[in-house]
C-alpha positions as CSV (number, residue, x, y, z in Angstrom):
1,X,112.5,-114.0,215.4
2,X,115.7,-112.0,216.0
3,X,117.0,-112.9,212.5
4,X,113.8,-111.8,210.9
5,X,113.8,-108.5,212.8
6,X,117.4,-107.7,211.9
7,X,116.8,-108.6,208.2
8,X,113.6,-106.6,208.1
9,X,115.3,-103.5,209.6
10,X,118.2,-103.8,207.1
11,X,115.8,-104.3,204.2
12,X,113.6,-101.4,205.2
13,X,116.5,-99.0,205.6
14,X,118.0,-100.2,202.3
15,X,114.7,-99.7,200.4
16,X,114.2,-96.2,201.9
17,X,117.8,-95.3,201.0
18,X,117.3,-96.5,197.4
19,X,114.1,-94.4,197.2
20,X,115.9,-91.3,198.6
21,X,118.9,-91.8,196.3
22,X,116.6,-92.0,193.2
23,X,114.7,-88.9,194.3
24,X,118.0,-87.0,194.8
25,X,119.4,-88.2,191.5
26,X,116.3,-87.5,189.4
27,X,115.2,-84.2,190.8
28,X,117.5,-83.2,193.7
29,X,116.6,-81.8,197.1
30,X,115.5,-78.2,197.2
31,X,114.7,-75.8,200.1
32,X,111.0,-75.0,199.9
33,X,111.2,-71.8,202.1
34,X,113.7,-69.2,203.1
35,X,113.5,-70.1,206.8
36,X,115.3,-73.4,206.2
37,X,117.9,-71.6,204.0
38,X,118.7,-69.2,206.9
39,X,118.9,-72.0,209.4
40,X,121.3,-73.9,207.1
41,X,123.4,-70.7,206.8
42,X,123.6,-70.4,210.6
43,X,124.5,-74.1,211.0
44,X,127.1,-74.0,208.2
45,X,128.8,-70.8,209.3
46,X,127.6,-68.8,206.2
47,X,125.7,-66.5,208.6
48,X,128.3,-65.5,211.2
49,X,131.5,-67.0,209.8
50,X,131.4,-69.9,212.3
51,X,129.1,-73.0,212.4
52,X,126.6,-72.5,215.1
53,X,123.8,-74.6,216.7
54,X,121.5,-71.6,217.6
55,X,119.0,-72.3,214.8
56,X,116.2,-70.4,216.6
57,X,113.4,-72.6,215.4
58,X,115.1,-76.0,215.9
59,X,116.2,-77.3,219.3
60,X,119.8,-76.4,220.1
61,X,120.9,-79.9,220.8
62,X,120.1,-81.1,217.3
63,X,121.3,-77.8,215.8
64,X,124.6,-78.3,217.5
65,X,125.1,-81.8,216.1
66,X,124.3,-80.6,212.6
67,X,126.7,-77.6,212.9
68,X,129.5,-80.0,214.1
69,X,129.2,-81.9,210.8
70,X,130.2,-78.7,208.9
71,X,133.4,-78.8,210.8
72,X,134.1,-82.2,209.4
73,X,133.4,-81.2,205.8
74,X,132.4,-77.6,205.1
75,X,131.3,-78.3,201.5
76,X,128.5,-80.8,202.3
77,X,125.1,-79.4,203.0
78,X,124.5,-81.5,206.1
79,X,121.4,-79.6,207.2
80,X,119.7,-80.1,203.8
81,X,120.5,-83.8,203.7
82,X,119.4,-84.3,207.3
83,X,116.0,-82.6,206.8
84,X,115.3,-84.3,203.5
85,X,116.6,-87.6,204.8
86,X,114.2,-87.4,207.7
87,X,111.3,-88.2,205.4
88,X,113.1,-91.4,204.2
89,X,113.8,-92.4,207.8
90,X,110.0,-92.2,208.3
91,X,109.5,-94.4,205.2
92,X,112.0,-97.0,206.6
93,X,110.0,-97.1,209.9
94,X,106.8,-97.7,208.0
95,X,108.3,-100.4,205.8
96,X,109.7,-102.1,208.9
97,X,106.2,-102.8,210.2
98,X,105.3,-105.1,207.3
99,X,108.7,-106.6,206.6
100,X,109.1,-107.7,210.3
101,X,105.7,-109.2,210.5
102,X,105.0,-112.9,210.4
103,X,103.5,-112.8,206.9
104,X,104.1,-114.6,203.6
105,X,106.6,-113.2,201.1
106,X,103.7,-112.1,198.8
107,X,102.0,-110.3,201.7
108,X,105.3,-108.5,202.5
109,X,105.8,-107.5,198.9
110,X,102.2,-106.2,198.6
111,X,102.7,-104.2,201.9
112,X,105.9,-102.7,200.6
113,X,104.4,-101.7,197.3
114,X,101.5,-100.1,199.2
115,X,103.8,-98.3,201.6
116,X,106.1,-97.0,198.9
117,X,103.2,-96.0,196.7
118,X,101.5,-94.1,199.6
119,X,104.8,-92.4,200.5
120,X,105.5,-91.3,196.9
121,X,101.9,-90.1,196.6
122,X,101.8,-88.1,199.8
123,X,105.4,-87.0,200.3
124,X,107.6,-87.3,197.3
125,X,107.0,-83.6,196.5
126,X,107.9,-82.6,200.0
127,X,111.0,-84.8,199.9
128,X,112.1,-82.9,196.8
129,X,111.1,-79.5,198.2
130,X,111.4,-80.0,201.9
131,X,110.8,-77.8,204.9
132,X,111.5,-78.5,208.5
133,X,107.9,-78.5,209.7
134,X,106.8,-81.3,207.3
135,X,110.0,-83.3,208.0
136,X,109.1,-83.3,211.6
137,X,105.5,-84.2,210.8
138,X,106.7,-87.2,208.7
139,X,108.7,-88.5,211.6
140,X,105.8,-88.1,214.0
141,X,103.4,-89.8,211.6
142,X,105.7,-92.8,211.2
143,X,106.1,-93.0,215.0
144,X,102.3,-92.9,215.6
145,X,101.7,-95.5,212.9
146,X,104.3,-97.9,214.4
147,X,102.8,-97.4,217.9
148,X,99.1,-97.9,217.0
149,X,99.6,-100.6,214.4
150,X,101.3,-102.9,216.9
151,X,97.9,-103.2,218.7
152,X,97.3,-104.4,222.2
153,X,97.7,-108.2,221.9
154,X,101.5,-108.1,222.3
155,X,104.2,-105.8,223.7
156,X,106.2,-103.6,221.4
157,X,109.5,-105.3,220.5
158,X,112.8,-103.7,221.5
159,X,113.5,-102.6,217.8
160,X,110.0,-101.0,217.6
161,X,110.5,-99.1,220.8
162,X,113.9,-97.8,219.7
163,X,112.5,-96.7,216.4
164,X,109.5,-94.9,218.0
165,X,111.8,-93.3,220.5
166,X,114.2,-92.1,217.8
167,X,111.4,-90.8,215.6
168,X,109.7,-88.9,218.5
169,X,113.0,-87.4,219.8
170,X,113.9,-86.2,216.3
171,X,110.4,-84.8,215.9
172,X,110.8,-82.7,219.0
173,X,114.3,-81.7,218.1
174,X,113.2,-80.4,214.6
175,X,110.0,-78.7,215.7
176,X,108.5,-79.2,219.1
177,X,105.1,-77.9,218.0
178,X,104.6,-81.0,215.7
179,X,105.6,-83.2,218.6
180,X,102.7,-81.9,220.6
181,X,100.5,-82.1,217.5
182,X,100.9,-85.9,217.5
183,X,100.7,-86.3,221.3
184,X,96.9,-86.6,221.6
185,X,97.1,-89.7,219.3
186,X,99.8,-91.2,221.4
187,X,97.8,-90.5,224.6
188,X,94.8,-92.3,223.3
189,X,97.0,-95.2,222.0
190,X,98.8,-95.3,225.4
191,X,95.5,-95.6,227.4
192,X,94.3,-98.2,224.9
193,X,97.4,-100.3,225.4
194,X,97.9,-99.9,229.1
195,X,94.4,-99.8,230.8
196,X,92.5,-103.1,230.4
197,X,89.4,-104.5,232.1
198,X,89.7,-108.0,233.4
199,X,87.3,-109.7,235.7
200,X,85.4,-106.5,236.3
201,X,88.6,-104.7,237.4
202,X,90.9,-102.2,235.6
203,X,94.5,-103.3,235.2
204,X,97.5,-101.2,234.3
205,X,100.2,-102.6,232.1
206,X,103.3,-101.1,233.7
207,X,105.8,-102.3,231.1
208,X,104.2,-99.9,228.6
209,X,105.5,-97.0,230.7
210,X,109.1,-97.6,229.6
211,X,108.8,-96.0,226.2
212,X,107.0,-92.8,227.2
213,X,109.5,-92.4,230.1
214,X,112.5,-92.7,227.8
215,X,110.9,-90.3,225.3
216,X,110.1,-87.6,227.8
217,X,113.4,-88.0,229.5
218,X,115.2,-87.2,226.2
219,X,112.7,-84.5,225.4
220,X,113.4,-83.0,228.9
221,X,117.1,-83.2,228.2
222,X,116.6,-81.2,224.9
223,X,114.4,-78.7,226.7
224,X,117.0,-78.1,229.4
225,X,119.8,-77.8,226.8
226,X,117.7,-75.3,224.9
227,X,117.2,-73.2,228.0
228,X,120.9,-73.2,228.8
229,X,121.9,-72.4,225.2
230,X,119.5,-69.4,225.1
231,X,120.2,-68.1,228.5
232,X,121.4,-64.6,229.2
233,X,119.9,-61.1,228.8
234,X,120.5,-60.8,225.0
235,X,118.8,-64.1,224.2
236,X,115.9,-63.3,226.6
237,X,115.3,-60.0,224.9
238,X,115.5,-61.6,221.5
239,X,112.9,-64.3,222.5
240,X,110.5,-61.5,223.5
241,X,111.3,-59.7,220.2
242,X,110.7,-62.9,218.3
243,X,107.3,-63.5,220.0
244,X,106.1,-60.0,219.2
245,X,107.5,-60.1,215.6
246,X,105.7,-63.4,215.0
247,X,102.4,-61.8,216.1
248,X,103.0,-58.9,213.7
249,X,104.3,-60.6,210.6
250,X,102.8,-64.1,210.8
251,X,99.3,-63.5,212.2
252,X,98.0,-60.0,212.7
253,X,99.9,-58.0,210.1
254,X,101.7,-54.7,210.4
255,X,99.4,-52.1,211.9
256,X,98.0,-49.5,209.6
257,X,99.4,-46.0,209.9
258,X,96.0,-44.5,208.8
259,X,94.0,-46.4,211.3
260,X,95.9,-44.9,214.3
261,X,98.4,-42.1,213.4
262,X,98.5,-41.0,217.0
263,X,100.1,-44.3,218.0
264,X,102.9,-43.9,215.5
265,X,103.5,-40.3,216.4
266,X,103.9,-41.3,220.1
267,X,106.3,-44.1,218.9
268,X,108.2,-41.6,216.9
269,X,107.7,-43.6,213.7
270,X,107.1,-41.7,210.4
271,X,104.9,-42.8,207.5
272,X,108.1,-43.8,205.6
273,X,109.3,-46.0,208.5
274,X,105.9,-47.7,208.7
275,X,106.3,-48.4,205.0
276,X,109.7,-49.9,205.7
277,X,108.0,-52.1,208.3
278,X,105.6,-53.4,205.7
279,X,108.6,-54.3,203.5
280,X,110.3,-56.1,206.5
281,X,113.1,-53.6,206.3
282,X,113.6,-53.6,210.1
283,X,117.2,-52.3,209.8
284,X,115.9,-49.1,208.3
285,X,113.6,-48.3,211.3
286,X,115.3,-46.2,214.0
287,X,115.3,-47.8,217.4
288,X,113.9,-51.1,216.4
289,X,114.2,-53.2,219.5
290,X,112.1,-55.5,221.7
291,X,110.1,-52.8,223.3
292,X,109.2,-51.2,220.0
293,X,108.2,-54.5,218.4
294,X,106.1,-55.4,221.5
295,X,104.3,-52.0,221.0
296,X,103.7,-52.8,217.4
297,X,102.4,-56.2,218.3
298,X,99.9,-54.7,220.9
299,X,98.7,-52.2,218.3
300,X,98.3,-54.9,215.6
301,X,96.2,-57.0,218.0
302,X,94.1,-53.9,218.9
303,X,93.4,-53.0,215.3
304,X,92.6,-56.7,214.5
305,X,90.1,-56.9,217.5
306,X,88.4,-53.8,216.3
307,X,87.7,-55.4,213.0
308,X,86.6,-58.8,214.3
309,X,84.9,-59.6,217.6
310,X,84.8,-63.0,219.4
311,X,81.8,-64.3,217.4
312,X,83.4,-63.3,214.1
313,X,86.7,-64.9,215.1
314,X,84.9,-68.2,216.0
315,X,83.1,-68.1,212.6
316,X,86.3,-67.3,210.8
317,X,88.1,-70.1,212.6
318,X,85.6,-72.6,211.6
319,X,85.6,-71.4,208.0
320,X,89.4,-71.5,207.9
321,X,89.5,-75.0,209.4
322,X,86.9,-76.3,207.0
323,X,88.7,-74.8,204.1
324,X,92.0,-76.3,205.0
325,X,90.5,-79.7,205.7
326,X,88.8,-79.9,202.2
327,X,91.4,-78.0,200.2
328,X,92.2,-80.3,197.3
329,X,95.7,-78.9,196.9
330,X,96.5,-81.2,199.9
331,X,94.6,-84.0,198.3
332,X,97.6,-86.4,198.0
333,X,97.7,-86.4,201.9
334,X,94.2,-85.5,203.0
335,X,92.3,-88.0,200.7
336,X,94.4,-91.0,201.9
337,X,93.9,-89.8,205.5
338,X,90.1,-89.7,205.2
339,X,90.1,-93.1,203.4
340,X,92.2,-94.9,206.1
341,X,90.1,-93.5,208.9
342,X,86.9,-94.6,207.1
343,X,88.4,-98.1,206.6
344,X,89.4,-98.3,210.2
345,X,85.9,-97.3,211.4
346,X,84.4,-99.9,209.0
347,X,86.6,-102.7,210.1
348,X,86.0,-101.9,213.8
349,X,82.3,-101.7,213.4
350,X,82.2,-104.9,211.3
351,X,84.6,-107.1,213.2
352,X,85.9,-105.5,216.5
353,X,83.5,-103.1,218.0
354,X,85.6,-102.6,221.2
355,X,88.1,-100.7,218.9
356,X,85.5,-98.1,217.9
357,X,86.0,-96.0,221.1
358,X,89.8,-95.3,220.7
359,X,89.3,-94.6,217.0
360,X,86.4,-92.2,217.7
361,X,88.5,-90.5,220.5
362,X,91.3,-90.1,218.0
363,X,89.0,-88.5,215.5
364,X,87.5,-86.2,218.2
365,X,91.0,-85.2,219.4
366,X,92.2,-84.4,215.9
367,X,89.0,-82.4,215.1
368,X,89.4,-80.4,218.3
369,X,93.0,-79.6,217.4
370,X,92.0,-78.5,213.9
371,X,89.3,-76.2,215.3
372,X,91.7,-74.7,217.9
373,X,94.3,-73.9,215.3
374,X,91.7,-72.5,213.1
375,X,90.4,-70.2,215.8
376,X,93.9,-69.0,216.5
377,X,94.4,-68.4,212.8
378,X,97.4,-70.7,212.8
379,X,96.7,-73.0,209.9
380,X,99.2,-72.1,207.2
381,X,99.9,-74.6,204.5
382,X,102.7,-76.4,206.3
383,X,100.6,-76.8,209.5
384,X,97.6,-78.1,207.6
385,X,99.7,-80.7,205.7
386,X,101.2,-81.7,209.1
387,X,97.8,-82.2,210.5
388,X,96.7,-84.3,207.6
389,X,99.9,-86.4,207.9
390,X,99.3,-87.1,211.6
391,X,95.7,-88.1,210.8
392,X,97.0,-90.4,208.1
393,X,99.4,-92.0,210.5
394,X,96.8,-92.6,213.2
395,X,94.2,-93.9,210.8
396,X,96.6,-96.2,209.0
397,X,97.9,-97.5,212.4
398,X,94.3,-98.5,213.5
399,X,93.5,-99.9,210.1
400,X,96.6,-102.2,209.9
401,X,96.1,-103.3,213.5
402,X,92.5,-104.2,212.8
403,X,93.4,-106.1,209.7
404,X,96.1,-108.1,211.5
405,X,93.6,-108.9,214.3
406,X,90.9,-110.5,212.1
407,X,90.2,-113.8,213.8
408,X,89.4,-115.7,210.5
409,X,92.8,-116.3,208.8
410,X,91.1,-117.2,205.5
411,X,89.2,-113.9,205.6
412,X,92.4,-112.1,206.2
413,X,94.0,-113.7,203.2
414,X,90.9,-113.0,201.1
415,X,90.8,-109.4,202.1
416,X,94.5,-109.0,201.4
417,X,94.4,-110.8,198.0
418,X,91.5,-108.9,196.7
419,X,92.2,-105.4,197.9
420,X,95.8,-105.2,198.9
421,X,97.3,-105.9,195.5
422,X,94.9,-103.6,193.7
423,X,95.5,-100.9,196.3
424,X,99.3,-101.3,195.9
425,X,99.0,-100.9,192.1
426,X,96.8,-97.8,192.4
427,X,99.1,-96.2,195.0
428,X,102.2,-96.9,193.1
429,X,100.7,-95.4,189.9
430,X,99.7,-92.3,191.8
431,X,103.1,-92.1,193.4
432,X,104.9,-92.3,190.1
433,X,102.6,-89.6,188.7
434,X,103.5,-87.4,191.7
435,X,107.2,-88.1,191.0
436,X,106.8,-86.9,187.5
437,X,105.0,-83.7,188.6
438,X,107.6,-83.1,191.3
439,X,110.5,-83.2,188.7
440,X,108.7,-80.6,186.7
441,X,107.9,-78.5,189.8
442,X,111.6,-78.6,190.9
443,X,112.7,-77.4,187.5
444,X,110.3,-74.5,187.6
445,X,111.4,-73.6,191.2
446,X,115.1,-73.7,190.3
447,X,114.5,-71.6,187.2
448,X,112.9,-68.9,189.3
449,X,115.0,-68.9,192.5
450,X,118.3,-70.6,191.9
451,X,119.7,-67.4,190.4
452,X,119.6,-65.7,193.8
453,X,121.7,-68.4,195.3
454,X,124.2,-67.9,192.4
455,X,124.1,-64.2,193.1
456,X,124.8,-64.8,196.8
457,X,127.8,-67.0,195.9
458,X,129.1,-64.3,193.6
459,X,128.8,-61.8,196.4
460,X,130.9,-64.1,198.7
461,X,133.8,-63.9,196.3
462,X,133.8,-60.0,196.5
463,X,135.1,-59.7,200.1
464,X,135.3,-55.9,200.0
465,X,131.7,-55.2,199.2
466,X,128.4,-55.6,201.0
467,X,125.0,-56.1,199.2
468,X,121.7,-55.3,200.8
469,X,118.5,-56.6,199.2
470,X,114.8,-56.3,200.2
471,X,113.7,-59.3,202.3
472,X,110.6,-60.2,200.2
473,X,112.6,-59.7,197.0
474,X,115.5,-61.8,198.1
475,X,114.0,-65.0,199.3
476,X,110.2,-65.3,199.0
477,X,110.9,-69.0,198.9
478,X,113.9,-71.2,199.4
479,X,115.3,-72.1,196.0
480,X,118.7,-73.4,197.3
481,X,119.8,-76.8,196.1
482,X,121.1,-79.3,198.6
483,X,124.6,-80.2,197.4
484,X,127.7,-82.1,198.4
485,X,129.9,-79.3,197.0
486,X,128.5,-76.1,198.5
487,X,130.0,-72.7,199.2
488,X,129.3,-71.9,202.8
489,X,131.7,-69.0,203.3
490,X,130.5,-65.9,205.1
491,X,127.5,-64.5,203.3
492,X,127.9,-60.8,202.1
493,X,124.5,-60.5,200.5
494,X,122.2,-59.4,203.3
495,X,118.5,-58.8,203.6
496,X,117.1,-55.6,205.2
497,X,115.5,-57.5,208.1
498,X,114.0,-60.8,209.1
499,X,113.2,-63.0,212.1
500,X,116.8,-63.1,213.2
501,X,116.9,-59.3,213.5
502,X,118.3,-58.1,217.0
503,X,119.5,-61.6,217.9
504,X,123.0,-62.2,219.3
505,X,123.6,-64.1,216.0
506,X,122.9,-60.9,214.1
507,X,125.3,-59.0,216.3
508,X,128.0,-61.5,215.7
509,X,127.4,-61.4,211.9
510,X,127.6,-57.6,211.8
511,X,130.9,-57.7,213.8
512,X,132.3,-60.2,211.3
513,X,131.3,-57.9,208.4
514,X,132.3,-54.7,210.3
515,X,128.8,-53.2,210.2
516,X,127.9,-50.8,213.0
517,X,124.6,-49.7,211.4
518,X,123.0,-50.8,208.1
519,X,121.8,-47.4,207.3
520,X,125.1,-45.7,208.1
521,X,126.9,-48.4,206.1
522,X,124.8,-47.6,203.0
523,X,125.4,-43.9,203.5
524,X,129.2,-44.0,204.1
525,X,130.7,-47.2,202.7
526,X,131.6,-46.8,199.0
527,X,131.4,-50.6,198.6
528,X,127.9,-50.9,199.9
529,X,125.0,-51.6,197.5
530,X,121.2,-51.7,197.5
531,X,120.2,-54.6,195.3
532,X,116.9,-54.6,193.3
533,X,115.9,-57.8,191.4
534,X,114.1,-57.9,188.1
535,X,112.9,-54.3,188.0
536,X,115.0,-51.2,187.6
537,X,112.9,-49.1,189.9
538,X,114.2,-49.1,193.5
539,X,110.7,-48.2,194.8
540,X,110.4,-47.4,198.5
541,X,114.2,-47.5,199.0
542,X,114.7,-44.4,196.9
543,X,111.8,-42.5,198.5
544,X,113.1,-43.4,201.9
545,X,116.7,-42.3,201.5
546,X,116.0,-39.2,199.4
547,X,113.2,-38.1,201.7
548,X,115.3,-38.5,204.8
549,X,118.5,-37.2,203.3
550,X,117.6,-34.4,200.8
551,X,121.2,-34.0,199.8
552,X,121.4,-37.7,198.7
553,X,120.2,-39.6,195.7
554,X,120.2,-43.2,194.5
555,X,122.4,-43.9,191.5
556,X,122.5,-47.1,189.5
557,X,126.1,-48.3,189.9
558,X,125.9,-51.6,188.0
559,X,123.5,-54.0,186.3
560,X,124.4,-57.7,186.7
561,X,122.8,-60.7,185.0
562,X,122.9,-64.0,186.9
563,X,121.1,-67.1,186.0
564,X,118.9,-65.3,183.4
565,X,117.8,-62.6,186.0
566,X,118.8,-59.0,186.3
567,X,120.1,-57.5,189.5
568,X,120.3,-53.7,189.7
569,X,123.0,-52.4,192.1
570,X,122.3,-48.9,193.6
571,X,124.3,-46.7,195.8
572,X,123.3,-43.8,198.1
573,X,125.5,-40.9,196.8
574,X,125.7,-37.2,197.4
575,X,124.0,-35.0,194.8
């Protein structure tokens, strides 16, 4: 048994590594969104000049470990390889379930083909264009699958417990929201495994407590580390700023000036500055601090509540949830999730009716979570995909456990022979199709966005100049390529505001670049430029500066072509 377990673990890791290597060589790993690019810059030292573990969205303990890797080799994109590699770690855990089982070689081969095919179908696109939320969801999905598919007939092996522990701790470290997203499924599975009725009495399987105790002990350690890392007045104020900023920019929207001009007059914000807020140009808004952002958040909520009452919000929440659940753009994940849940319910109803209750409870828990997120309006694409993944992991776990538990061995072999091989071929064909589409998608993404990464690298080489670019124009998506030969020197191409604004990291960055005020730097530094991409018209930037400073004008200092895209460099000059 020990030999089989060790060989299975080695084989599953090797298969996952080969799959990851092939994805990397055929299409590369690309950052899907700007948030990951910024966290990479913080960890690597490109943000402040020194590798730092304060990644804001990721737990400090994990961020610190990643940042230390950049001290070992500053050219390797450790953050990118870690986040993309997390998906293949999840694949290795799923493969281990079948390879470690007491099955025939044909059965293990069929299982491996099914697992690889399903992974490629559901996640190869997200492995090629990754983001931290989905990486965390893949880990949580694999952990839930391992936990539920083991069933209740025998205790989890030491290897299984270590894998589940590692996957869950990494999930919490990458994004704790996803950890709690998967927790209802684990809770149901835990009760299913530990509470049993024998002789008319309920019995509790105490050995099952070891795994959750270890998981929550490590999660608690990460929580305490996080609190200590973000202690102090500056970080406390920034956390308040971050909460208010998220309300404004992620959920309620920037409040309208026309809807309540009295509010903006009392805040001392002009129409031009409100326009700057809409463009995320927070550095060009006088007195932008925690108190002001909280006032904007309160006003945004007030304007939103005027437009939609409680009944309308409930209706909109249901509509949003239903739309995200049936959105065919998530079909590679959502359709398998529905199918495995249906298969689990069918097997339970047909063969093991006592398993119906935990499966129905899981469906109810997931449905309630979907509705709750829809009501709060917090179901963006990455969250919806994560929910589908968790559902897929839970449904697949129940399904495999039920199949293994069929009493009739010949029936098991018959079911496997007829459906397993065919399913494996279908999934592998779908996975390879997704692989082909992902290669094309990566090429399109790189052709659109890689030029900005090239432009940033060019800016790093010019150590006398500073380049400021509108946030939405700079990085609407990630576009950066994960590489072993990167340039992670201090970044001199800066956005005009983002989620890190007012943070101690921002203060440290400005000190490293000798910036006291962005607006004053643009007015006084002869080597400071406003960058406009693709279009020659500077838009709101020109009207803001010329309106506020009548004796100034924006002049086009240089036009630069990088990666097939044009970048127009303006300066604020005296007339």
